[in-house]
C-alpha positions as CSV (number, residue, x, y, z in Angstrom):
1,M,179.0,-110.6,85.0
2,P,180.4,-113.6,83.9
3,K,177.2,-115.3,85.2
4,M,175.2,-112.5,83.4
5,K,177.3,-112.9,80.2
6,K,176.3,-116.9,80.5
7,A,173.3,-116.2,80.7
8,K,172.8,-113.6,77.4
9,A,174.8,-116.1,75.6
10,F,172.4,-119.1,76.6
11,L,169.6,-116.8,75.9
12,A,171.0,-115.9,72.4
13,V,171.4,-120.0,71.7
14,G,168.0,-120.5,72.7
15,R,166.8,-117.9,70.1
16,F,169.0,-119.6,67.8
17,A,167.4,-123.1,68.5
18,Q,163.9,-121.7,67.5
19,R,165.0,-120.2,64.5
20,L,166.7,-123.1,63.1
21,K,163.5,-125.4,64.2
22,A,161.5,-122.6,62.2
23,T,164.0,-123.1,59.4
24,V,164.0,-126.7,59.3
25,F,159.9,-127.2,59.5
26,Q,159.3,-124.4,56.6
27,T,161.8,-126.4,54.9
28,V,160.4,-129.8,55.3
29,Q,156.6,-127.5,54.5
30,K,157.6,-126.6,51.3
31,S,159.3,-130.0,50.1
32,W,156.1,-131.4,51.0
33,K,154.4,-129.1,48.8
34,K,156.7,-129.9,46.2
35,A,156.4,-133.0,46.2
36,S,152.4,-133.5,46.7
37,V,152.4,-131.1,43.4
38,F,154.7,-133.6,41.9
39,T,152.5,-136.8,42.6
40,S,149.2,-134.8,41.8
41,S,151.1,-134.6,38.5
42,L,151.4,-138.0,37.5
43,P,148.8,-140.3,35.9
44,S,146.3,-142.1,38.1
45,Y,148.0,-145.2,37.1
46,A,151.0,-144.8,38.3
47,I,150.6,-143.1,41.7
48,A,149.0,-144.5,44.9
49,S,148.8,-148.1,44.8
50,D,151.4,-149.7,42.7
51,Y,153.9,-147.3,43.9
52,E,153.5,-147.0,47.1
53,A,153.4,-150.8,47.7
54,W,156.6,-151.4,45.7
55,R,158.3,-148.0,48.0
56,D,157.1,-150.2,51.1
57,R,158.3,-153.4,50.1
58,F,161.5,-151.8,49.2
59,L,161.7,-149.9,52.5
60,W,160.8,-153.3,54.3
61,Q,163.8,-155.2,52.4
62,R,166.2,-152.3,52.9
63,L,165.6,-152.2,56.7
64,H,166.3,-155.7,57.3
65,L,169.8,-154.9,55.6
66,A,170.4,-151.4,57.4
67,L,169.5,-153.3,61.2
68,W,172.2,-155.6,60.6
69,V,174.6,-152.9,59.5
70,A,173.5,-151.0,62.4
71,I,174.2,-153.9,64.9
72,V,177.4,-154.7,63.5
73,L,178.2,-151.1,63.7
74,V,177.3,-150.5,67.5
75,L,179.3,-153.9,68.1
76,T,182.2,-153.0,66.4
77,F,182.5,-149.9,68.9
78,A,181.6,-152.1,71.5
79,F,184.7,-154.5,70.6
80,R,186.7,-151.2,70.3
81,D,186.1,-150.5,73.9
82,V,186.7,-154.0,75.3
83,Y,190.0,-153.8,73.4
84,D,190.4,-150.5,75.0
85,A,189.9,-152.2,78.6
86,L,192.4,-154.5,77.5
87,F,195.0,-152.5,76.2
88,H,194.4,-149.2,76.4
89,L,193.6,-146.9,73.3
90,K,195.6,-143.8,73.4
91,E,192.8,-141.9,72.0
92,L,190.3,-143.0,75.0
93,A,192.7,-141.8,77.6
94,N,190.7,-138.8,78.5
95,I,187.4,-140.7,78.9
96,P,187.2,-141.4,82.5
97,K,186.8,-144.9,83.5
98,E,183.6,-144.7,85.1
99,A,182.6,-143.6,81.6
100,K,183.8,-146.2,79.7
101,R,181.9,-148.8,82.1
102,L,179.1,-147.0,81.4
103,F,179.2,-147.6,77.6
104,F,178.9,-150.7,77.6
105,V,175.5,-150.6,79.1
106,L,174.8,-148.2,76.5
107,Y,176.0,-150.4,73.7
108,A,173.9,-153.1,75.5
109,A,170.8,-150.6,75.5
110,M,171.5,-149.8,71.4
111,V,171.7,-153.9,70.4
112,L,168.9,-154.9,72.3
113,S,166.5,-151.9,70.5
114,L,167.8,-152.9,67.2
115,L,167.0,-156.8,68.2
116,S,163.6,-155.5,68.6
117,C,163.4,-153.7,66.2
118,L,164.5,-156.8,63.7
119,A,161.6,-158.7,65.4
120,I,159.3,-156.3,64.9
121,H,160.3,-155.9,61.4
122,K,159.6,-159.5,60.5
123,T,156.1,-159.3,62.0
124,Q,153.0,-158.4,60.1
125,F,152.6,-155.4,61.9
126,G,156.3,-154.5,60.6
127,R,155.7,-155.6,57.0
128,R,152.3,-153.4,57.1
129,Y,153.9,-150.6,58.8
130,P,157.4,-150.4,57.7
131,G,157.9,-146.4,58.7
132,F,157.6,-147.5,62.4
133,V,160.6,-149.6,62.1
134,F,163.0,-147.1,60.4
135,L,162.4,-144.8,63.1
136,G,163.0,-147.4,65.6
137,L,166.4,-148.0,63.5
138,G,167.2,-144.4,63.7
139,W,166.5,-143.5,67.1
140,S,168.2,-146.8,68.6
141,I,171.8,-145.3,67.7
142,T,170.3,-141.8,68.2
143,I,167.6,-141.4,70.8
144,V,168.8,-144.8,73.3
145,E,172.2,-143.1,73.2
146,Q,170.4,-139.7,74.5
147,I,168.1,-140.8,77.2
148,W,171.6,-142.8,78.3
149,A,172.9,-139.7,78.4
150,T,170.2,-137.8,80.5
151,L,169.9,-140.8,82.8
152,N,173.3,-140.1,83.6
153,N,173.1,-136.1,84.0
154,F,174.7,-135.0,81.2
155,A,174.3,-133.8,77.5
156,L,176.1,-136.2,74.8
157,P,176.5,-134.2,71.3
158,D,177.6,-137.4,69.6
159,I,177.4,-135.8,66.0
160,F,179.5,-138.6,64.6
161,A,177.1,-141.3,65.5
162,W,174.3,-139.1,64.1
163,F,175.6,-138.1,60.9
164,V,176.7,-142.0,60.5
165,M,173.2,-142.9,61.3
166,F,171.6,-139.9,58.8
167,L,173.9,-140.8,56.1
168,S,173.5,-144.5,56.6
169,Q,169.6,-144.2,56.2
170,A,169.8,-141.9,53.6
171,T,172.2,-144.5,51.8
172,L,170.1,-147.5,52.2
173,I,166.6,-146.6,52.5
174,P,166.8,-143.4,49.8
175,V,162.6,-143.6,49.9
176,R,160.2,-141.6,51.7
177,F,162.3,-138.6,52.9
178,P,159.4,-137.6,55.9
179,L,160.3,-140.5,57.5
180,H,163.8,-139.3,57.3
181,L,162.9,-136.1,58.5
182,V,160.9,-137.3,61.9
183,S,163.7,-139.8,62.2
184,Q,166.2,-136.6,62.4
185,L,164.0,-134.3,64.0
186,G,163.4,-136.8,66.9
187,V,167.0,-136.6,67.9
188,L,167.8,-133.0,67.4
189,I,164.3,-131.6,69.4
190,Y,165.6,-134.2,72.1
191,Y,169.0,-132.8,72.4
192,F,168.4,-129.1,72.2
193,G,164.9,-129.2,74.2
194,V,165.5,-131.6,76.9
195,N,168.9,-131.4,77.8
196,T,168.0,-127.3,77.3
197,A,165.1,-127.7,79.5
198,L,166.8,-130.1,82.5
199,G,170.0,-127.5,82.5
200,L,172.4,-130.5,81.7
201,K,176.0,-130.0,80.5
202,Q,178.8,-131.9,78.4
203,P,180.5,-134.7,80.1
204,P,184.0,-133.9,81.7
205,P,186.5,-132.5,80.5
206,D,184.4,-130.4,78.1
207,S,181.9,-129.7,80.9
208,N,182.5,-125.9,80.7
209,K,181.3,-126.3,77.0
210,P,178.0,-125.2,75.7
211,I,175.4,-127.8,74.5
212,Y,175.4,-126.1,71.1
213,S,177.0,-124.1,68.7
214,V,176.1,-122.0,65.6
215,T,178.9,-123.9,63.8
216,M,177.1,-127.4,65.1
217,S,173.7,-126.3,63.9
218,L,174.7,-125.3,60.7
219,A,176.3,-128.5,60.3
220,L,173.7,-130.5,61.5
221,F,171.4,-128.2,59.6
222,W,172.9,-128.5,56.3
223,F,173.7,-132.6,56.4
224,C,170.1,-133.3,57.5
225,F,169.1,-130.9,54.4
226,I,171.4,-132.8,52.2
227,C,170.4,-136.0,52.9
228,N,166.6,-135.5,52.7
229,F,167.3,-133.5,49.6
230,G,168.8,-136.6,48.0
231,V,166.3,-138.7,49.5
232,Y,163.5,-136.6,47.9
233,L,165.6,-136.6,44.5
234,Y,165.9,-140.0,44.9
235,D,162.4,-140.9,45.3
236,R,161.5,-138.7,42.7
237,L,163.2,-140.4,39.9
238,Q,162.4,-143.5,41.5
239,R,158.7,-142.5,41.1
240,S,159.6,-141.6,37.4
241,E,161.2,-144.9,36.9
242,F,159.0,-146.6,38.0
243,S,155.7,-145.1,36.3
244,A,158.1,-145.1,33.4
245,H,158.7,-148.8,34.0
246,K,155.0,-148.9,34.3
247,E,153.6,-147.5,31.2
248,L,156.2,-149.0,29.2
249,E,155.3,-152.4,30.8
250,T,151.7,-151.7,30.2
251,A,152.8,-150.6,26.5
252,Y,154.6,-154.2,26.4
253,Q,151.7,-156.1,27.2
254,K,149.5,-154.2,24.8
255,L,152.2,-154.8,22.1
256,G,152.0,-158.5,23.4
257,A,148.6,-158.8,23.2
258,T,148.0,-156.9,19.6
259,E,150.5,-158.5,18.6
260,E,149.0,-162.0,19.7
261,K,146.0,-161.0,18.3
262,Y,147.2,-160.0,15.1
263,R,149.4,-163.2,15.0
264,S,145.9,-165.2,15.7
265,I,144.7,-163.3,12.5
266,F,147.0,-163.9,10.4
267,E,147.7,-167.5,11.5
268,N,143.9,-168.5,11.1
269,A,142.7,-166.0,8.7
270,V,140.7,-168.3,5.6
271,E,142.1,-165.4,2.8
272,G,146.1,-165.9,2.4
273,I,148.2,-163.4,3.4
274,F,151.8,-162.3,2.0
275,Q,154.3,-159.5,0.9
276,S,156.4,-159.9,-1.7
277,T,159.3,-158.2,-2.9
278,P,159.3,-156.4,-6.2
279,D,161.6,-159.0,-7.9
280,G,158.9,-161.7,-7.3
281,R,159.9,-163.1,-4.0
282,Y,157.3,-164.1,-0.9
283,I,158.9,-162.7,2.3
284,T,156.0,-163.5,4.5
285,A,153.2,-166.0,4.0
286,N,150.5,-167.2,6.2
287,P,148.9,-171.0,6.3
288,A,146.1,-170.2,4.5
289,L,148.0,-169.1,1.6
290,A,149.7,-172.3,1.6
291,R,146.7,-174.4,1.7
292,I,145.4,-172.3,-1.5
293,Y,149.1,-172.6,-3.3
294,G,148.7,-176.3,-2.1
295,Y,151.9,-176.3,0.3
296,S,151.6,-177.5,3.9
297,F,153.6,-174.7,5.6
298,P,154.0,-170.9,4.6
299,E,158.0,-171.8,4.7
300,E,157.7,-173.8,1.6
301,V,155.7,-171.0,-0.1
302,I,159.1,-168.7,0.8
303,A,161.5,-171.1,-0.2
304,N,159.9,-172.8,-3.4
305,L,158.3,-169.1,-4.9
306,T,161.4,-167.4,-5.9
307,D,160.2,-166.0,-9.1
308,I,156.6,-165.5,-9.0
309,E,156.0,-164.2,-12.6
310,N,157.3,-167.9,-13.9
311,Q,156.9,-170.1,-11.2
312,L,153.1,-169.1,-10.4
313,Y,151.1,-167.0,-13.1
314,V,149.5,-168.9,-15.9
315,A,149.1,-166.1,-18.2
316,P,152.3,-164.7,-19.1
317,N,153.2,-160.9,-17.7
318,R,150.3,-161.1,-15.5
319,R,153.3,-159.8,-12.7
320,T,154.2,-157.2,-14.3
321,E,150.4,-156.4,-15.0
322,F,149.9,-156.4,-10.9
323,M,152.8,-154.2,-10.5
324,R,151.8,-152.0,-13.3
325,L,148.6,-151.1,-11.9
326,I,149.9,-150.7,-8.1
327,E,152.4,-148.3,-9.7
328,E,149.8,-146.4,-11.0
329,H,146.9,-146.4,-8.7
330,G,148.8,-147.2,-5.2
331,S,146.4,-150.6,-4.8
332,V,144.9,-152.9,-6.6
333,S,141.7,-155.0,-5.8
334,E,139.8,-158.0,-7.7
335,F,142.8,-158.8,-9.8
336,E,141.9,-162.6,-10.7
337,S,144.6,-164.8,-12.4
338,Q,145.0,-168.2,-12.7
339,I,148.0,-169.6,-10.6
340,Y,149.7,-173.2,-10.6
341,R,149.6,-175.3,-7.5
342,K,152.3,-176.9,-6.4
343,D,150.8,-180.5,-7.9
344,G,150.5,-178.3,-11.3
345,S,146.3,-178.1,-11.1
346,I,145.3,-174.7,-11.9
347,V,142.8,-172.8,-9.8
348,W,141.7,-168.8,-9.9
349,I,142.7,-166.8,-7.3
350,S,141.9,-163.1,-6.6
351,E,144.5,-160.4,-5.3
352,K,144.4,-157.3,-3.1
353,A,147.6,-155.5,-2.4
354,Y,149.2,-152.4,-2.1
355,A,152.5,-150.9,-2.0
356,V,154.3,-149.9,1.6
357,R,157.3,-147.6,0.8
358,D,159.7,-145.7,3.3
359,Q,159.6,-142.6,4.4
360,N,161.4,-141.8,1.1
361,G,159.3,-142.9,-1.2
362,K,161.5,-145.9,-2.1
363,L,159.2,-149.0,-2.6
364,L,159.6,-151.8,-0.3
365,Y,157.4,-154.3,-1.0
366,Y,154.0,-155.4,-1.9
367,E,151.4,-156.2,1.1
368,G,147.7,-157.9,0.8
369,V,145.6,-160.8,0.7
370,I,144.8,-163.6,-1.5
371,S,141.3,-165.6,-2.2
372,D,140.8,-168.8,-3.9
373,I,137.9,-168.1,-6.6
374,T,138.2,-171.3,-8.1
375,K,134.5,-172.1,-7.1
376,R,132.9,-168.5,-7.5
377,K,134.4,-168.9,-11.2
378,Q,133.1,-172.4,-11.9
379,V,129.6,-171.4,-10.6
380,E,130.2,-168.1,-12.8
381,E,130.9,-170.0,-15.7
382,A,128.3,-173.0,-15.2
383,L,125.7,-169.8,-14.8
384,Q,127.1,-168.2,-18.1
385,E,126.5,-171.6,-19.9
386,Q,123.0,-171.7,-18.7
387,L,122.3,-167.9,-19.5
388,N,123.4,-168.7,-22.9
389,F,121.7,-171.9,-23.3
390,L,118.8,-169.8,-22.3
391,Q,119.1,-167.1,-24.6
392,V,119.4,-169.6,-27.8
393,L,116.4,-171.3,-26.3
394,V,114.7,-167.9,-26.2
395,N,115.6,-166.7,-29.2
396,T,114.8,-170.0,-31.2
397,I,111.0,-168.9,-29.7
398,P,109.1,-167.8,-33.0
399,T,107.2,-165.4,-31.3
400,P,108.1,-162.3,-29.6
401,V,109.3,-162.6,-25.9
402,F,110.4,-159.7,-23.5
403,Y,111.0,-158.9,-19.9
404,Q,111.1,-155.7,-18.2
405,N,112.6,-154.8,-14.7
406,A,109.9,-153.9,-11.8
407,Q,110.2,-150.1,-12.9
408,G,108.8,-150.8,-16.4
409,L,112.2,-150.5,-18.2
410,Y,112.7,-153.4,-20.8
411,V,115.9,-155.3,-19.9
412,G,115.8,-158.2,-22.6
413,C,114.3,-159.5,-25.5
414,N,114.5,-162.2,-28.4
415,K,114.9,-161.9,-31.9
416,A,111.3,-162.5,-32.8
417,F,111.1,-159.3,-30.9
418,E,113.9,-157.2,-32.8
419,E,112.6,-158.5,-36.1
420,D,109.0,-158.0,-35.4
421,F,109.2,-154.2,-34.4
422,G,112.5,-153.5,-36.4
423,L,114.7,-152.4,-33.2
424,S,118.0,-153.7,-32.4
425,Q,118.6,-155.1,-28.8
426,K,120.1,-152.0,-28.2
427,K,117.7,-149.5,-28.9
428,I,115.0,-151.8,-26.7
429,L,117.0,-152.3,-23.6
430,G,116.7,-149.5,-20.5
431,K,113.5,-148.5,-22.9
432,T,109.6,-147.8,-21.9
433,V,107.0,-148.7,-23.6
434,Y,106.2,-144.9,-24.3
435,E,109.1,-144.9,-26.3
436,I,108.8,-148.5,-28.3
437,A,105.1,-148.3,-29.3
438,P,102.7,-145.4,-30.3
439,E,101.3,-143.4,-27.7
440,E,97.5,-144.7,-28.0
441,L,99.1,-148.6,-27.4
442,A,101.7,-147.8,-24.9
443,Q,99.1,-146.0,-22.3
444,K,97.4,-149.4,-22.5
445,Y,100.2,-151.6,-22.6
446,Y,101.7,-149.7,-19.2
447,Q,98.5,-149.6,-17.0
448,A,98.1,-153.2,-17.3
449,D,102.1,-153.5,-16.7
450,K,101.2,-151.6,-13.7
451,E,98.4,-153.9,-12.6
452,L,100.0,-156.7,-13.0
453,L,103.2,-155.5,-11.1
454,E,101.0,-154.4,-8.5
455,Q,99.0,-157.6,-8.3
456,G,101.5,-160.3,-9.0
457,G,100.7,-163.8,-11.1
458,V,100.0,-163.9,-14.4
459,Q,97.8,-161.7,-16.7
460,T,96.5,-162.6,-20.1
461,S,94.7,-160.1,-22.5
462,E,94.4,-159.3,-26.0
463,G,95.6,-156.4,-27.5
464,S,96.9,-155.1,-30.8
465,V,100.6,-154.0,-31.9
466,I,102.3,-152.5,-34.7
467,Y,105.0,-154.0,-36.7
468,K,107.6,-152.2,-38.6
469,D,106.0,-152.4,-42.0
470,N,103.4,-150.4,-39.6
471,T,100.4,-153.2,-39.6
472,K,98.2,-153.5,-36.9
473,H,98.4,-157.1,-35.8
474,D,96.1,-158.5,-33.2
475,V,97.9,-160.5,-30.5
476,I,97.3,-162.2,-27.1
477,F,99.8,-161.0,-24.4
478,Y,100.9,-163.7,-22.2
479,K,102.8,-162.1,-19.2
480,A,103.7,-163.1,-15.1
481,T,105.8,-161.5,-12.7
482,F,109.5,-163.0,-11.2
483,S,111.1,-162.3,-8.2
484,K,114.4,-162.0,-7.2
485,A,116.6,-164.3,-4.9
486,D,115.6,-162.0,-1.7
487,G,111.9,-162.7,-2.7
488,T,111.3,-159.1,-4.0
489,L,109.8,-158.3,-7.0
490,G,112.0,-158.5,-10.3
491,G,109.7,-157.7,-12.9
492,L,107.5,-159.0,-15.6
493,V,108.2,-161.7,-18.4
494,G,105.6,-161.5,-21.3
495,V,105.2,-163.4,-24.8
496,I,103.3,-161.9,-27.8
497,L,101.2,-164.0,-29.8
498,D,99.9,-163.1,-33.5
499,I,96.4,-164.1,-33.8
500,S,96.1,-161.8,-37.0
501,Q,95.6,-165.0,-39.1
502,R,93.0,-166.5,-36.4
503,K,91.2,-163.4,-36.2
504,R,90.7,-163.4,-40.2
505,T,89.7,-167.2,-40.1
506,E,87.0,-167.0,-37.4
507,E,85.8,-163.8,-39.8
508,A,85.6,-165.7,-42.8
509,L,84.2,-168.7,-40.8
510,R,81.3,-166.5,-39.5
511,V,80.7,-165.2,-43.0
512,F,80.8,-168.9,-44.0
513,F,78.1,-170.2,-41.9
514,H,76.1,-167.2,-42.7
515,A,76.4,-168.2,-46.5
516,V,75.9,-171.6,-46.1
517,S,72.9,-171.2,-43.5
518,H,71.3,-168.4,-45.9
519,D,72.6,-168.4,-49.6
520,L,72.9,-172.9,-49.7
521,R,69.7,-173.2,-47.4
522,N,67.5,-171.5,-49.8
523,P,67.6,-173.8,-52.7
524,V,67.6,-176.7,-51.0
525,L,64.4,-175.2,-49.1
526,G,62.9,-174.4,-52.4
527,T,63.3,-177.8,-54.0
528,L,62.1,-179.7,-51.0
529,M,58.7,-177.2,-51.0
530,V,58.6,-179.1,-54.8
531,L,59.1,-182.2,-53.9
532,K,56.4,-182.5,-50.5
533,N,54.1,-181.1,-52.7
534,L,54.3,-183.8,-55.2
535,L,54.4,-186.2,-52.6
536,S,51.2,-184.5,-51.4
537,H,49.1,-186.0,-54.1
538,P,47.6,-189.5,-53.2
539,E,48.8,-191.3,-57.1
540,E,50.8,-193.7,-57.2
541,K,52.5,-192.2,-60.3
542,I,53.3,-188.7,-60.2
543,L,53.6,-186.6,-63.6
544,L,56.2,-183.5,-63.0
545,P,55.8,-181.0,-65.8
546,R,58.9,-179.7,-67.8
547,S,59.3,-176.6,-66.0
548,I,59.3,-178.0,-62.6
549,L,61.9,-180.1,-63.6
550,E,64.0,-177.3,-65.1
551,R,63.9,-175.3,-61.8
552,M,64.9,-178.5,-60.2
553,V,67.9,-178.4,-62.4
554,Q,68.9,-175.0,-62.7
555,S,68.9,-175.2,-58.0
556,S,70.9,-177.8,-58.2
557,D,73.1,-176.2,-60.8
558,R,73.5,-173.2,-58.4
559,Q,74.2,-175.3,-55.7
560,L,76.9,-177.3,-57.2
561,N,78.0,-173.9,-58.3
562,L,77.9,-172.6,-55.0
563,I,80.0,-175.6,-53.4
564,N,82.5,-175.2,-56.2
565,S,82.8,-171.6,-55.4
566,L,83.7,-172.4,-51.5
567,M,86.5,-175.4,-52.7
568,E,88.1,-172.9,-54.8
569,A,88.2,-170.0,-52.4
570,H,89.5,-172.9,-49.6
571,V,92.0,-174.0,-52.0
572,S,93.5,-170.5,-53.0
573,E,93.4,-169.8,-49.2
574,V,95.5,-172.7,-48.5
575,Q,98.1,-173.5,-51.8
576,G,97.5,-170.1,-53.3
577,I,96.5,-169.8,-56.9
578,V,98.1,-172.6,-59.4
579,L,99.1,-170.8,-62.6
580,Q,99.7,-172.4,-66.0
581,P,101.1,-169.5,-67.9
582,Q,101.5,-169.1,-71.8
583,T,102.0,-166.4,-74.3
584,L,98.7,-165.0,-75.6
585,Q,96.8,-162.0,-77.2
586,L,94.8,-160.6,-74.6
587,H,91.6,-159.9,-77.0
588,T,91.1,-163.7,-77.8
589,V,90.2,-164.4,-74.1
590,V,88.2,-161.2,-73.8
591,E,86.1,-162.5,-76.8
592,A,85.9,-166.2,-75.2
593,A,84.5,-164.8,-72.1
594,I,82.1,-162.4,-74.3
595,A,80.8,-165.8,-76.1
596,D,80.0,-167.7,-73.2
597,L,78.4,-165.4,-71.0
598,E,76.1,-164.1,-74.3
599,P,72.9,-165.6,-73.0
600,M,73.2,-163.9,-69.9
601,L,73.5,-160.9,-71.4
602,K,70.6,-161.1,-73.4
603,E,68.5,-162.5,-70.8
604,N,69.7,-159.7,-68.1
605,Q,69.2,-156.9,-70.9
606,A,72.8,-155.9,-70.7
607,F,74.7,-154.1,-74.1
608,L,78.4,-155.0,-73.6
609,T,81.1,-152.9,-75.9
610,N,84.2,-154.5,-76.4
611,L,87.1,-152.4,-77.0
612,V,90.5,-154.5,-76.5
613,S,92.6,-154.2,-79.5
614,D,93.8,-157.3,-81.2
615,V,97.1,-155.2,-81.7
616,L,97.9,-155.3,-77.9
617,P,101.7,-156.7,-76.9
618,S,101.3,-160.0,-75.6
619,V,101.1,-161.0,-72.1
620,N,102.7,-164.0,-69.9
621,A,99.1,-165.5,-68.5
622,D,96.7,-168.4,-67.5
623,S,94.0,-168.3,-70.1
624,T,91.8,-170.2,-68.3
625,Q,92.4,-168.0,-65.1
626,L,92.4,-164.7,-67.0
627,W,88.4,-166.3,-68.3
628,R,87.4,-166.2,-65.2
629,V,88.4,-162.8,-64.2
630,Y,86.7,-161.5,-66.8
631,S,83.8,-163.7,-66.1
632,N,83.7,-162.7,-62.6
633,L,83.7,-158.8,-63.2
634,I,81.0,-159.2,-66.1
635,V,78.9,-161.4,-64.1
636,N,79.3,-158.9,-60.7
637,A,78.3,-156.1,-62.8
638,V,75.2,-157.5,-64.3
639,K,74.3,-159.1,-60.9
640,H,74.3,-155.8,-58.9
641,N,72.7,-153.8,-61.3
642,P,69.3,-153.4,-62.8
643,P,68.6,-154.9,-66.6
644,G,69.5,-152.2,-69.3
645,L,73.3,-152.3,-68.0
646,S,76.3,-150.7,-70.8
647,I,79.3,-152.5,-69.9
648,T,82.7,-151.4,-72.1
649,L,85.9,-153.7,-71.9
650,D,89.1,-152.0,-72.5
651,A,93.1,-152.4,-72.2
652,I,95.5,-150.3,-72.7
653,A,99.8,-150.6,-72.7
654,L,101.7,-148.8,-69.9
655,G,105.4,-149.3,-70.0
656,D,105.8,-152.5,-69.0
657,K,102.6,-153.8,-68.0
658,V,98.7,-153.9,-69.6
659,C,96.0,-151.8,-67.8
660,C,92.3,-153.5,-68.3
661,T,89.0,-152.2,-67.5
662,V,85.6,-153.4,-67.3
663,A,83.5,-150.3,-66.5
664,D,79.2,-150.1,-65.8
665,N,77.1,-147.1,-66.2
666,G,74.9,-148.9,-63.2
667,V,74.0,-147.7,-60.0
668,G,77.7,-147.5,-58.5
669,M,78.6,-147.7,-55.0
670,S,80.1,-146.3,-51.7
671,Q,83.8,-145.8,-50.9
672,Q,83.4,-147.9,-47.6
673,Q,82.3,-150.7,-49.9
674,S,84.8,-150.4,-52.4
675,Q,87.2,-150.6,-49.7
676,H,86.2,-154.1,-48.7
677,L,85.0,-155.4,-52.1
678,F,87.4,-158.0,-52.7
679,D,87.5,-159.5,-49.3
680,L,86.6,-162.8,-48.8
681,Y,83.0,-163.6,-48.3
682,F,81.7,-159.6,-48.7
683,R,79.0,-159.1,-50.8
684,G,77.0,-155.8,-52.2
685,N,73.9,-154.2,-50.2
686,N,72.0,-154.5,-53.8
687,V,72.0,-157.8,-54.7
688,R,69.2,-159.3,-56.5
689,N,69.2,-162.9,-56.0
690,S,70.4,-164.6,-52.7
691,L,72.8,-167.0,-54.4
692,S,76.2,-165.5,-53.8
693,L,78.6,-166.1,-51.4
694,G,80.5,-163.3,-51.8
695,L,83.9,-165.3,-53.5
696,G,83.9,-164.1,-57.1
697,L,85.5,-160.5,-56.6
698,Y,87.9,-162.4,-53.7
699,L,89.0,-164.8,-56.3
700,C,89.8,-162.2,-59.0
701,R,92.0,-160.7,-56.8
702,Q,93.9,-164.1,-55.4
703,I,94.5,-164.7,-59.6
704,I,95.7,-161.1,-60.5
705,T,97.9,-161.3,-57.6
706,A,99.1,-164.6,-58.5
707,H,100.1,-163.0,-62.2
708,G,102.4,-160.1,-60.6
709,G,100.0,-157.7,-61.3
710,E,97.0,-155.1,-59.0
711,I,93.6,-154.7,-58.9
712,G,91.3,-152.0,-57.6
713,V,87.6,-150.7,-58.5
714,K,86.5,-146.5,-58.7
715,S,83.3,-146.1,-58.3
716,D,80.5,-143.4,-56.6
717,L,77.2,-143.6,-55.8
718,G,74.7,-143.4,-59.1
719,K,78.0,-143.1,-61.3
720,G,78.8,-146.5,-62.5
721,A,82.1,-148.4,-61.3
722,T,85.1,-148.9,-63.1
723,F,87.2,-152.2,-62.2
724,W,90.4,-151.9,-63.5
725,F,93.3,-154.9,-63.2
726,T,97.4,-154.3,-64.4
727,L,99.3,-157.8,-66.1
728,P,103.0,-158.0,-67.0
729,L,103.9,-157.8,-70.5
730,E,105.8,-160.7,-71.9
731,D,109.1,-159.1,-72.1
732,S,109.2,-158.0,-69.1
733,V,108.6,-161.3,-67.5
734,K,111.7,-162.5,-69.9
735,S,113.8,-159.7,-68.8
736,A,112.7,-160.6,-65.1
C-alpha cells in the first residue's frame, strides 16, 4: 500500500510538472506576441539595427561584469567550505564529509566553466553572439551543478542558487527576456525531466523527500515570471527611451543643421537683417546691415544705435511713420528712406518688415530686411533728369511729335502736338487715333501705323490733318518703330511736318511758270517776229511806220506791267501790303480812278455810273492802294466782258464801316469760279486777251485785308457780277 501511494504521488507530481511546463510555455508565447506587437508598432528607424546593436553591446558589456560577479560568488562559497573544513561550521554539520569533498569538485567545475565563458566573451564570437555567453553564464552555475549531482547519483534542488542566478541575471542584464526564459527553462527542464527520468533522490538526510513539490513549483514559477516580466518591462522601456532618444537626437541634428543653415544665411546675406524694439533699439543685426550702416561688426550697430528715430533717419518722424504703417497693415514693404551712416554720409535704404507678437497679441519687436538702394536712386535721378531733358527737348521742337505703344495707344506727345490739335496731354494719353482724329482720316492713320508696326523700320508718307481751327493742313508723317530693352516691339515715334505753305508755293510756282511761258512769251514772240521781218529786207537803212513802233511800245508796256504785277505779288506775299493811311473822302479816290480809266472805258464802249456820295463819313485808308483796288475791279470787269458793258459804283455806311460795290451787267461767272476768284494766279475762262497773270484780284484782297476789311463777289452766269468790299470808318479806327 505505501508503494501504491508513493506511485500515485509520483504520477501526480509528473502531471503537475507537465501542467507547469505548459503554463510556462503559454506565458512565454503570449509575452513574445506582446513583444512582437510592440516591436511592430515602433517606427522603422527605432527598431532593428540601431536598438539591436545597442542592446547587444549593452548585453556584452554587462556579461563581463556578471561573469566576474559569478566567479566571485562561487569562490565565496568555496572559501566557506574551506573555512568549514578547518573550523567546522555548525550550519554544515549535517552534511556528510564525503559530500563536502565533492563540493570542491563542483566549485572547480563552475569556476572553470565561468572562466571559459569569460574567455569566449572576449573573442569575436562572443562579441557577435553575446546570447550564447549569457546562457553559458547561467548554466555554469545551475546546470553544471545539476550535472555534478547527477554524476553523484542524486538530485540537488538548489533553489537558493537558482534564485540568486535568476535574480542576478535579471538585475545585471535586464534585456532580451527570451534569453532569461531559455536560461531558466534549461535548468528546470533538466532538474524535473532528467532527475525524474533517472529516478534520482535528494541526498541524505532528505532521501525520503520528493525532488519537487507544489510549493516549490509555484515559488519557481512566480520567481521566474517576476524576473522575466521585469526584464520585459525594462527592455520595453529601454526600447522606448532609446527610440525617444534617437528621435530627439535626430531632431537636434535637424535643428542644428537648420540653425546652421539659417545662421549661414543670416551671416552671409547681402541684405541687412534686423530685429528692433518698439522703443528704437536694435536687438539683432547681421554683418550686411553693419556694412550698410558703415560699421565693422553687428555688435557695433546694436551698441551704438539706441535711438533709431533720431540717430538713423534723415527725415524727422520717419520711424514714427514706419511704426504707423506696420500697425495699420501688419507689415511694410518698399519703405524707402535716407539714413546717416557711421561716417555721417547719407544713403538710401529700402525696408521690408513686420511686427512679431506673442500669443496675446502684444508687440514684441519688429523684424525685417534692409537693402542699400543708393545706386538705384542715383540711377533713377539720372534717368529722371535725362527724361526731363528729353521732354524739354521734344517740347522745343516746333512741329508736332507723338509716340504710341505697340497697341496703338498714345503714350506721349510734345507741346506743339497739343497746341496744333487743341487737346491737353491728359485727353491724348491712352487714346487711339479714332478718338483724336476724324473717322475718315483716323482709318488712314490706323492702316499706316498697323503696317509700320508689323514691318518695323521707318515710314514716310504724305497726308492731311485737321487742326484745332478745323482747317485741313497738308503734312508729311515721319514715323519709326522703337524696341524695348528685351528686344520686343515698344511702339512707334512720329513727327508731323506741316507742308501746307510749301504746297501753296508749289502751286503758285506752277501757275507762275505757266504764266511766264504763255502770257510773257506771246508779246515777246510778236516783237521778235516784227524785228525779224524788218531784218529780212536787204537795205542798210530800214524805215519803220509809226504804227509798228506804237505796237512795239504797247507790247513793251504790257510786258513791263506784267513784270511789275509779279513783283508786287511777290512783295505782298513776303512782306505784306505796306499802307500809308490817312483821313480821306472815298468819293475823291473813286473819281480819280474813273478819270484815269476813261480812255479805256471809251475804247471798250463801257458805260460807268458813279453813285458814291460825297457826304459819306471819312475813312482812314491809303488813297493809292484804294485807287488800285477800284482800278483793278473796273479793269477786270471790262476785260472779262464784251463791249457795251454797264458798270455801277456805289458805297453806303453800315454801322462802323462803309460797304463799297462795283457791279456790272456782264456775262457773270459760276459759283466755282467765284470761290477761287481771289486766289493767286487765278484767271477767268472768258479773258479776251492773254496778257494777264491773274494777280489783280489777288492784290485787291491783300489790300482790303491790310485795311481791316473784307472783299467778295456775288455772281451767277448770265446775270452779271457785283464785287463788294468793306472799309472801317475813321471813328471806329480811332476808338480801336
